[in-house]
BABAVO-209371 format. One line per 3 residues: number of its first residue (from 1); their letters; for each residue x negated, y negated, z negated of C-alpha. Coordinates in steps of 0.2 Angstrom, whole numbers, plus 5000, padded with zeros to 4 digits. Layout:
! BABAVO-209371
NUM	a	X Y Z  ...
//
This chain:
! BABAVO-209371
1	mwk	4970 4893 5236  4963 4909 5237  4963 4909 5217
4	tlg	4981 4905 5218  4985 4920 5230  4976 4931 5220
7	vll	4986 4927 5205  5003 4930 5213  4997 4945 5220
10	tvv	4993 4952 5204  5010 4944 5196  5019 4956 5211
13	vlv	5006 4969 5206  5013 4973 5191  5030 4969 5193
16	lmd	5032 4982 5209  5021 4996 5199  5035 5002 5189
19	klm	5044 5002 5207  5029 5013 5217  5034 5031 5212
22	veg	5028 5049 5218  5041 5061 5212  5042 5077 5204
25	fyt	5049 5090 5195  5048 5096 5176  5056 5108 5165
28	ytd	5054 5109 5147  5045 5128 5138  5047 5119 5121
31	pdp	5056 5115 5114  5072 5120 5111  5090 5110 5122
34	agi	5094 5105 5104  5079 5093 5102  5061 5092 5092
37	tng	5057 5091 5076  5052 5076 5068  5033 5076 5072
40	gnl	5034 5088 5084  5026 5091 5101  5035 5092 5119
43	tvs	5027 5105 5130  5032 5102 5149  5027 5112 5164
46	itg	5025 5099 5181  5030 5102 5199  5033 5094 5214
49	raa	5021 5080 5221  5019 5073 5205  5009 5090 5200
52	dvl	4997 5085 5214  4995 5069 5210  4991 5067 5191
55	gks	4975 5071 5185  4964 5066 5200  4959 5051 5193
58	nrd	4957 5054 5172  4965 5037 5169  4980 5044 5171
61	evr	4991 5038 5157  5006 5047 5150  5017 5033 5140
64	lyc	5029 5037 5127  5045 5023 5127  5059 5022 5112
67	pgn	5070 5019 5114  5069 5025 5131  5077 5011 5142
70	vtt	5061 4998 5137  5059 4992 5154  5043 4982 5149
73	vnn	5030 4992 5156  5016 4990 5143  5029 4990 5127
76	yvd	5026 5010 5126  5022 5018 5106  5011 5028 5110
79	kwl	5000 5036 5126  4989 5049 5131  4978 5055 5146
82	vvd	4985 5068 5156  4966 5074 5159  4969 5077 5139
85	vva	4986 5084 5136  4984 5097 5153  4986 5115 5145
88	nkt	4972 5120 5158  4960 5109 5164  4953 5120 5178
91	tlp	4969 5119 5187  4969 5097 5190  4976 5091 5198
94	lhg	4989 5095 5186  4999 5109 5193  5006 5114 5176
97	min	5010 5111 5157  5003 5096 5146  5007 5096 5129
100	vgp	5011 5077 5120  5015 5074 5102  5015 5072 5088
103	iin	5033 5061 5092  5041 5052 5078  5060 5053 5076
106	mrv	5066 5034 5075  5081 5035 5077  5086 5031 5095
109	pcq	5081 5041 5110  5064 5045 5117  5057 5044 5135
112	lrf	5042 5048 5142  5033 5040 5159  5020 5047 5167
115	yah	5007 5036 5178  4993 5038 5191  4981 5030 5202
118	dtr	4979 5033 5217  4959 5031 5225  4960 5012 5227
121	gff	4963 5010 5210  4981 5005 5211  4990 5010 5197
124	frv	5008 5017 5198  5021 5026 5192  5027 5043 5193
127	sfq	5047 5048 5193  5055 5064 5192  5071 5073 5194
130	pnd	5084 5070 5191  5079 5056 5181  5062 5054 5170
133	ipv	5059 5067 5154  5071 5063 5139  5067 5065 5123
136	sfk	5077 5069 5109  5077 5074 5091  5085 5090 5081
139	ggp	5088 5078 5065  5098 5065 5076  5096 5048 5069
142	adp	5103 5053 5053  5089 5064 5049  5083 5060 5032
145	lqg	5065 5057 5033  5050 5046 5025  5052 5054 5008
148	hla	5042 5049 4994  5041 5050 4975  5038 5038 4962
151	mts	5037 5037 4943  5050 5027 4933  5044 5017 4917
154	svt	5050 5032 4908  5042 5051 4908  5060 5057 4910
157	emr	5062 5051 4927  5054 5052 4944  5066 5040 4962
160	atw	5065 5047 4978  5064 5035 4993  5069 5041 5010
163	vsa	5074 5033 5029  5086 5037 5041  5102 5027 5050
166	dis	5118 5021 5041  5128 5036 5033  5135 5026 5017
169	dnd	5153 5033 5026  5144 5051 5024  5140 5047 5002
172	psl	5121 5046 5003  5115 5056 4988  5102 5066 4980
175	wym	5104 5084 4971  5091 5089 4959  5088 5102 4947
178	kas	5076 5114 4934  5065 5123 4949  5067 5138 4936
181	ssd	5087 5136 4936  5105 5145 4943  5115 5130 4939
184	tpk	5125 5119 4948  5111 5104 4954  5117 5087 4948
187	kiq	5120 5076 4960  5120 5055 4960  5123 5042 4977
190	aga	5106 5034 4983  5105 5015 4983  5102 5006 5000
193	kty	5090 4992 5007  5082 4990 5022  5078 4970 5031
196	aag	5077 4962 5048  5067 4951 5060  5074 4935 5050
199	dmc	5067 4942 5034  5047 4941 5037  5038 4925 5037
202	glt	5030 4924 5056  5021 4935 5071  5023 4948 5074
205	att	5032 4954 5063  5048 4944 5066  5048 4946 5088
208	vsa	5061 4959 5090  5053 4971 5103  5048 4989 5105
211	iaf	5033 4985 5098  5037 4973 5085  5049 4974 5076
214	rdp	5063 4986 5075  5074 4992 5066  5067 5001 5049
217	gii	5083 5009 5046  5091 5012 5029  5080 5015 5013
220	ysa	5089 5026 5003  5085 5026 4985  5090 5037 4969
223	vmt	5082 5039 4951  5083 5057 4943  5083 5054 4924
226	gle	5083 5067 4909  5069 5076 4914  5062 5086 4904
229	pnt	5040 5083 4900  5029 5095 4913  5042 5102 4921
232	kyt	5046 5110 4938  5059 5102 4949  5069 5104 4964
235	ywy	5078 5091 4973  5084 5086 4993  5096 5070 4997
238	gag	5104 5065 5013  5124 5062 5018  5135 5069 5004
241	nls	5146 5077 5016  5130 5088 5019  5131 5085 5039
244	ais	5112 5080 5039  5100 5086 5023  5083 5083 5020
247	qkr	5071 5100 5015  5072 5109 4997  5054 5101 4989
250	ift	5049 5104 4972  5042 5089 4961  5033 5092 4941
253	apq	5040 5079 4928  5027 5066 4919  5019 5074 4905
256	stt	5019 5066 4890  5014 5049 4886  5018 5047 4867
259	vag	5007 5062 4861  4990 5059 4856  4976 5055 4868
262	tqt	4966 5068 4864  4979 5083 4867  4981 5077 4886
265	rch	4973 5079 4903  4975 5067 4917  4973 5069 4936
268	iva	4973 5054 4949  4970 5055 4965  4966 5037 4976
271	fad	4959 5031 4989  4963 5012 5001  4966 5008 5017
274	mga	4972 5022 5025  4984 5019 5040  4992 5024 5056
277	wgg	4975 5018 5064  4972 5018 5082  4988 5017 5089
280	ehv	4985 5028 5104  4980 5044 5105  4959 5048 5107
283	stq	4955 5064 5117  4969 5076 5108  4968 5066 5093
286	pwd	4982 5057 5084  4981 5040 5082  4977 5044 5061
289	saa	4967 5061 5064  4955 5054 5047  4969 5049 5038
292	ksv	4977 5065 5041  4961 5073 5037  4964 5064 5019
295	vdl	4981 5072 5017  4975 5089 5020  4962 5090 5009
298	ilk	4976 5082 4997  4984 5099 5002  4971 5112 5003
301	kwi	4961 5107 4987  4974 5103 4975  4994 5103 4978
304	tpg	4994 5121 4988  4984 5128 4975  4998 5124 4961
307	qrv	4984 5113 4953  4991 5096 4946  4991 5080 4950
310	dli	5002 5068 4943  4998 5054 4954  4990 5048 4970
313	shv	4987 5029 4969  4985 5020 4986  4975 5006 4983
316	gdi	4982 4992 4997  4982 4992 5016  4993 5004 5019
319	sya	4999 5009 5037  4991 4994 5045  5007 4990 5051
322	lgq	5003 4972 5057  5020 4967 5060  5022 4984 5073
325	gfv	5036 4993 5065  5033 5008 5073  5017 5009 5063
328	wer	5028 5011 5046  5036 5024 5055  5022 5035 5059
331	fff	5015 5033 5043  5027 5039 5031  5026 5054 5042
334	rve	5007 5059 5039  5011 5056 5021  5027 5063 5018
337	pia	5018 5079 5015  5012 5074 5000  5024 5057 4995
340	tlv	5036 5072 4991  5029 5081 4980  5021 5070 4969
343	pyh	5022 5050 4963  5014 5040 4982  5011 5025 4971
346	vai	5005 5009 4982  4994 4991 4979  4999 4976 4990
349	gnh	4985 4972 5002  4980 4959 5014  4986 4968 5027
352	eyd	5001 4970 5020  5005 4955 5012  4992 4939 5019
355	hvg	5002 4924 5029  4998 4907 5027  5008 4890 5034
358	hps	5024 4899 5027  5033 4894 5010  5045 4903 5002
361	pkd	5059 4912 5001  5054 4922 5011  5038 4929 5000
364	psg	5045 4941 4990  5032 4940 4978  5042 4921 4972
367	vev	5028 4911 4974  5030 4895 4985  5015 4894 4995
370	syn	5004 4909 5001  4988 4910 4991  4974 4902 5003
373	psw	4961 4895 4992  4946 4886 5000  4933 4897 4996
376	gny	4943 4913 5004  4946 4923 5019  4965 4923 5015
379	gnd	4974 4924 5032  4985 4931 5041  4981 4948 5039
382	srg	5001 4953 5039  5005 4947 5057  5020 4938 5046
385	ecg	5024 4952 5037  5022 4945 5019  5025 4961 5009
388	vpm	5043 4963 5017  5042 4981 5022  5030 4985 5009
391	err	5043 4977 4992  5060 4986 5003  5050 5003 5007
394	ftm	5043 5004 4989  5048 5002 4972  5037 5004 4959
397	pss	5040 5006 4938  5043 4988 4930  5037 4983 4913
400	pgs	5039 4966 4905  5031 4951 4916  5029 4963 4931
403	ngv	5032 4957 4949  5037 4971 4961  5026 4979 4972
406	fwy	5013 4965 4968  5008 4967 4948  5017 4981 4937
409	shn	5009 4997 4926  5013 5010 4920  5005 5027 4908
412	van	5003 5043 4916  4999 5056 4903  4985 5045 4893
415	vhm	4980 5035 4905  4986 5016 4905  4986 5012 4925
418	vvi	4987 4992 4930  4991 4987 4947  4987 4968 4951
421	ste	4988 4960 4967  4970 4951 4974  4980 4943 4988
424	hdi	4988 4930 4973  4980 4920 4960  4974 4926 4947
427	spg	4964 4914 4940  4962 4910 4921  4979 4902 4915
430	stq	4989 4911 4931  5004 4919 4931  4998 4934 4936
433	arw	4982 4932 4924  4992 4930 4907  5003 4943 4911
436	leq	4987 4956 4915  4980 4948 4898  4996 4954 4889
439	dla	4999 4971 4898  4978 4976 4892  4979 4968 4875
442	svn	4997 4979 4872  4990 4997 4877  4991 5011 4863
445	rnt	4975 5015 4864  4978 5034 4853  4989 5038 4868
448	qpw	4982 5031 4884  4964 5031 4875  4959 5029 4895
451	viv	4963 5011 4907  4962 5008 4924  4963 4994 4931
454	agh	4969 4993 4953  4966 4980 4967  4964 4981 4982
457	rpl	4946 4970 4984  4932 4973 4975  4922 4962 4965
460	ynn	4907 4973 4969  4902 4981 4986  4883 4980 4992
463	ekr	4888 4983 5011  4877 4977 5025  4888 4963 5036
466	tgd	4881 4947 5046  4892 4932 5040  4901 4942 5025
469	rdl	4916 4931 5021  4922 4940 5007  4907 4938 4997
472	pvq	4915 4922 4991  4931 4931 4986  4918 4944 4978
475	ehl	4911 4931 4966  4927 4923 4961  4936 4940 4957
478	rtf	4921 4944 4945  4922 4925 4937  4942 4929 4935
481	lnp	4942 4946 4930  4925 4953 4920  4929 4946 4905
484	vfs	4946 4952 4902  4941 4969 4910  4928 4967 4895
487	rys	4937 4961 4882  4949 4973 4883  4937 4989 4890
490	vnl	4945 4993 4905  4936 5010 4910  4937 5007 4928
493	yvc	4941 4997 4941  4946 5005 4958  4949 4995 4975
496	ghy	4947 4996 4992  4947 4983 5008  4928 4988 5011
499	hny	4928 5003 5023  4917 5014 5011  4913 5022 4995
502	vrt	4902 5012 4984  4901 5016 4965  4892 5004 4952
505	api	4883 5006 4936  4892 4997 4919  4896 4980 4922
508	gsd	4899 4968 4908  4907 4950 4904  4893 4940 4912
511	ggv	4892 4951 4926  4877 4960 4924  4873 4980 4924
514	vtk	4875 4985 4902  4877 5002 4894  4893 5003 4891
517	gtv	4904 4992 4902  4917 4996 4916  4912 5005 4932
520	hvt	4918 4998 4949  4923 5012 4963  4929 5006 4980
523	vgt	4937 5020 4990  4941 5011 5007  4940 5028 5015
526	gga	4955 5033 5017  4957 5034 5036  4954 5017 5045
529	dlg	4939 5015 5055  4924 5014 5044  4912 5003 5040
532	sgq	4894 5000 5044  4885 5012 5034  4873 5001 5027
535	fnp	4870 4994 5010  4860 4981 5004  4850 4984 4989
538	mpw	4859 4980 4973  4855 4981 4954  4872 4987 4950
541	alk	4873 4997 4965  4873 5017 4962  4880 5026 4975
544	glt	4885 5021 4993  4893 5033 5007  4902 5032 5023
547	thg	4913 5045 5026  4932 5047 5024  4938 5056 5006
550	lls	4945 5051 4994  4942 5048 4971  4947 5062 4959
553	ikt	4949 5056 4944  4953 5067 4928  4954 5064 4908
556	ega	4948 5077 4896  4956 5071 4881  4946 5055 4875
559	ssm	4930 5061 4877  4929 5059 4895  4933 5054 4913
562	mlq	4928 5062 4929  4922 5053 4943  4922 5062 4959
565	fig	4921 5055 4978  4927 5071 4989  4925 5069 5005
568	sdm	4937 5074 5020  4928 5091 5019  4933 5097 5004
571	tal	4914 5093 4998  4909 5083 4981  4897 5069 4987
574	dsv	4896 5061 4970  4902 5065 4951  4898 5054 4938
577	slt	4906 5057 4919  4912 5043 4910  4911 5042 4890
580	plp	4924 5031 4880  4920 5011 4879  4923 5004 4862
583	ipt	4943 5000 4858  4947 4983 4855  4951 4981 4839
586	tpp	4959 4961 4837  4963 4956 4856  4962 4938 4853
589	trs	4980 4929 4853  4983 4925 4872  4998 4913 4882
592	tap	5012 4925 4885  5019 4929 4901  5032 4924 4910
595	sgp	5050 4930 4906  5050 4936 4926  5042 4936 4943
598	pgp	5035 4919 4948  5047 4908 4958  5051 4889 4960
601	gnn	5040 4880 4946  5032 4899 4944  5024 4901 4957
604	gtk	5005 4910 4952  4997 4891 4949  4991 4887 4931
607	dnt	5002 4884 4920  4999 4867 4913  5013 4866 4898
610	gli	5007 4870 4884  4990 4858 4885  5001 4843 4888
613	igv	5013 4849 4872  4998 4851 4862  4993 4832 4867
616	vva	5008 4827 4863  5008 4835 4844  4992 4830 4843
619	vvl	4994 4808 4848  5011 4809 4833  5000 4815 4821
622	las	4987 4804 4821  5000 4788 4824  5007 4795 4809
625	igt	4991 4798 4797  4987 4780 4800  5004 4773 4798
628	ilv	5003 4783 4779  4984 4776 4776  4990 4755 4782
631	vly	5005 4757 4771  4995 4764 4758  4983 4751 4758
634	lvr	4994 4736 4758  5003 4740 4743  4988 4742 4734
637	rgr	4985 4723 4739  5000 4722 4733  4999 4725 4716
640	gga	4982 4717 4713  4977 4720 4694  4982 4740 4695
643	ttt	4970 4752 4685  4965 4770 4688  4971 4782 4674
646	dgt	4953 4780 4663  4959 4762 4663  4947 4756 4675
649	epl	4950 4743 4691  4951 4754 4706  4941 4750 4719
652	qed	4944 4739 4734  4943 4752 4749  4937 4746 4765
655	f	4948 4755 4779
//
């Protein structure tokens, strides 16, 4: 009975805690009345009884609700401890200003609410007059945000993508012109797409709430055409009636991919496992302070000083949304400063795609059933997203047989860049494996002497873990891919998944260390929580680090590829120069790739059609030969006195 009463009392407290209020007053000290900018901070001065209460406990909180009319207490999208955001800690209890942020414009009005603890530990809400603290944004719902660039299959093009509320009645458009030009800018109309909770594969992604699925807005996209290689362009986007326009930005058009590779340089920056990590503020640090340090590194080291970066490659585990839509909004706020200046390409990771027990048609990769081999650990890591937000928010270059954001390839100056999905079947004979071989066999090594393959999961990583369920996956990927990488002289495989940096010696077709082979680099250091920091000694392991940072890849003509791991403090912590591999001259004949992405009857599993046809043809041929031999035997027996050309009697043949 007492246990039942205790449960009932707890329920009553939870119901009432949002109603037990201490009143206070507030005034904005920042920003202007129009609201804050996207990602800005809000400073509020607290007075009245609330100031006497807040901050007495180091557990007192400021919570952000978006939309502001959320009634469920725990459906907040961010929170801060009062002791961390008060302007002057010596004045606690509060009696002063609090400063919270960054606050992301998610196209809805938001609200700040305060919760305090009394001396007995009870949790109660502190209310304000005339109402709780509303948060508005300067740009409003139509503000074009989350901008990012992507290359297409043509070096004369560049795609820009952004998100806002529905502005279809206001002519969503993009404008661009040469940065050095005073001509009238070209204007192109943008296409639009979005997604709904019902488009995805399961919980949490299909649950509609402030902290699960939320309206992602309209995803607009437009392709700038007729670009001149290696030329700077200014562009901006938004409503064609100019009611909501982005700031103007400058990017450099891709380099030519048809000149001799010996005459070209290329710079690619790569990392994996970033995310709007953490979900809440820790002390005064934002939820993704490590990710911010990696973004700031790219800005400070290369972009701001004017040094060229041809491509940013984010190799899986992008936002770590796990079905929570607001995390995607945070992620794009974080990367927008670099993704609007340099093409930002992605690979699919387990936290964007993996799902179980949900057959297509919802899976946008076209497979009938998600990949879940008995030796793997392919679970429900996307929490039901099954690649839908990833596929709608990013558009990657296409190539023959490619499959959207899941596997594709393109040229970047003198590098052929291949992106694979380690979340799909890539065993010999599978749809993806056949595409990969055809793609690698088609590379022109005169213009692209360097080949990089990027995929989320590693073939080699020696982080010390207890009961590491990724080890069988590593072993199978080695069996699948090492022979292919060796056959086509792949210079570098870049991956993540393990939250560390590991570089291997050159690896040959049998998985052993060789003088000339593929170097594997894990760079899962983009911002997510780091790994154990301990490594098992392995003959192929040359370097292991556990710190946030990125991989810088620079080619110097066809003579060298310089790899540097640069920590978030801008220090080079590892470096190696790769020399060219023997160029394959006569690649073996392989099965052709399918004409399109896998679908019903073409689901990424092994295709035995060719084998069946071959067996049938062989049986028919053998039967025909047997029939001919029998006929010849009967003819000869019927002729009896036949002679050979020399007049002798023929020998009796024994069939």
